[in-house]
C-alpha positions as a Python dict, from the first residue, in 0.01 Angstrom:
ca = {
    (1, 'X'): (0, 0, 0),
    (2, 'X'): (182, 19, -353),
    (3, 'X'): (469, -181, -467),
    (4, 'X'): (675, -49, -752),
    (5, 'X'): (991, -213, -830),
    (6, 'X'): (1241, -154, -1096),
    (7, 'X'): (1378, -497, -1221),
    (8, 'X'): (1667, -597, -1436),
    (9, 'X'): (1625, -585, -1835),
    (10, 'X'): (1398, -269, -1796),
    (11, 'X'): (1108, -457, -1639),
    (12, 'X'): (881, -308, -1377),
    (13, 'X'): (636, -462, -1137),
    (14, 'X'): (374, -236, -1005),
    (15, 'X'): (83, -345, -794),
    (16, 'X'): (-165, -170, -513),
    (17, 'X'): (-297, -352, -232),
    (18, 'X'): (-591, -153, -144),
    (19, 'X'): (-786, -163, 85),
    (20, 'X'): (-570, -349, 335),
    (21, 'X'): (-770, -571, 564),
    (22, 'X'): (-673, -361, 865),
    (23, 'X'): (-448, -62, 961),
    (24, 'X'): (-80, -95, 983),
    (25, 'X'): (211, 92, 1139),
    (26, 'X'): (427, 216, 853),
    (27, 'X'): (710, 328, 1077),
    (28, 'X'): (738, -42, 1222),
    (29, 'X'): (688, -199, 873),
    (30, 'X'): (1012, -289, 673),
    (31, 'X'): (1110, -437, 330),
    (32, 'X'): (1416, -631, 208),
    (33, 'X'): (1533, -663, -137),
    (34, 'X'): (1726, -992, -195),
    (35, 'X'): (1869, -1146, -488),
    (36, 'X'): (1554, -1339, -577),
    (37, 'X'): (1277, -1164, -423),
    (38, 'X'): (1144, -848, -213),
    (39, 'X'): (1020, -921, 100),
    (40, 'X'): (766, -681, 260),
    (41, 'X'): (681, -713, 643),
    (42, 'X'): (371, -508, 740),
    (43, 'X'): (318, -464, 1110),
    (44, 'X'): (-30, -430, 1216),
    (45, 'X'): (-139, -135, 1422),
    (46, 'X'): (-370, -343, 1634),
    (47, 'X'): (-412, -669, 1771),
    (48, 'X'): (-680, -812, 1521),
    (49, 'X'): (-616, -1128, 1312),
    (50, 'X'): (-617, -1092, 929),
    (51, 'X'): (-761, -1372, 741),
    (52, 'X'): (-629, -1216, 423),
    (53, 'X'): (-425, -900, 323),
    (54, 'X'): (-698, -708, 138),
    (55, 'X'): (-1019, -613, 297),
    (56, 'X'): (-1253, -658, -19),
    (57, 'X'): (-1040, -962, -175),
    (58, 'X'): (-1285, -1102, -427),
    (59, 'X'): (-1588, -992, -184),
    (60, 'X'): (-1475, -1264, 57),
    (61, 'X'): (-1421, -1006, 339),
    (62, 'X'): (-1786, -1010, 406),
    (63, 'X'): (-1775, -1376, 505),
    (64, 'X'): (-1517, -1312, 777),
    (65, 'X'): (-1598, -1198, 1136),
    (66, 'X'): (-1316, -1053, 1362),
    (67, 'X'): (-1211, -1294, 1621),
    (68, 'X'): (-1047, -1216, 1954),
    (69, 'X'): (-775, -1416, 2107),
    (70, 'X'): (-777, -1425, 2496),
    (71, 'X'): (-459, -1468, 2697),
    (72, 'X'): (-425, -1670, 3004),
    (73, 'X'): (-332, -1379, 3212),
    (74, 'X'): (-596, -1388, 3455),
    (75, 'X'): (-883, -1150, 3523),
    (76, 'X'): (-1166, -1057, 3253),
    (77, 'X'): (-1110, -1157, 2893),
    (78, 'X'): (-895, -1452, 2959),
    (79, 'X'): (-970, -1816, 2851),
    (80, 'X'): (-1311, -1919, 2917),
    (81, 'X'): (-1418, -1584, 3000),
    (82, 'X'): (-1804, -1490, 2920),
    (83, 'X'): (-1715, -1129, 2796),
    (84, 'X'): (-1458, -992, 2557),
    (85, 'X'): (-1259, -682, 2704),
    (86, 'X'): (-1132, -446, 2420),
    (87, 'X'): (-897, -188, 2420),
    (88, 'X'): (-993, 160, 2290),
    (89, 'X'): (-849, 88, 1930),
    (90, 'X'): (-1037, -216, 1903),
    (91, 'X'): (-1373, -117, 2030),
    (92, 'X'): (-1455, 73, 1709),
    (93, 'X'): (-1418, -281, 1521),
    (94, 'X'): (-1669, -441, 1760),
    (95, 'X'): (-2002, -544, 1548),
}
């Protein structure tokens, strides 16, 4: 993701956030320019939790392990389950 803002007084802010920790859905992501800030909301493309925005931030990404959150909806993969049940998207991230 690259941010390129033209600011008052001919100032400019440019920054690239790459690689992101995980995939995003560009069509579901939004931005809003306000008088004091620019808000960027990224919509994740899958249900993984992101411990940080960048996938290789200062070499810390290797210290994090993807964590799964279980719902209490019943069946396999709920709270207290012995085994995680992954959908097709998240199976490729299983280590």
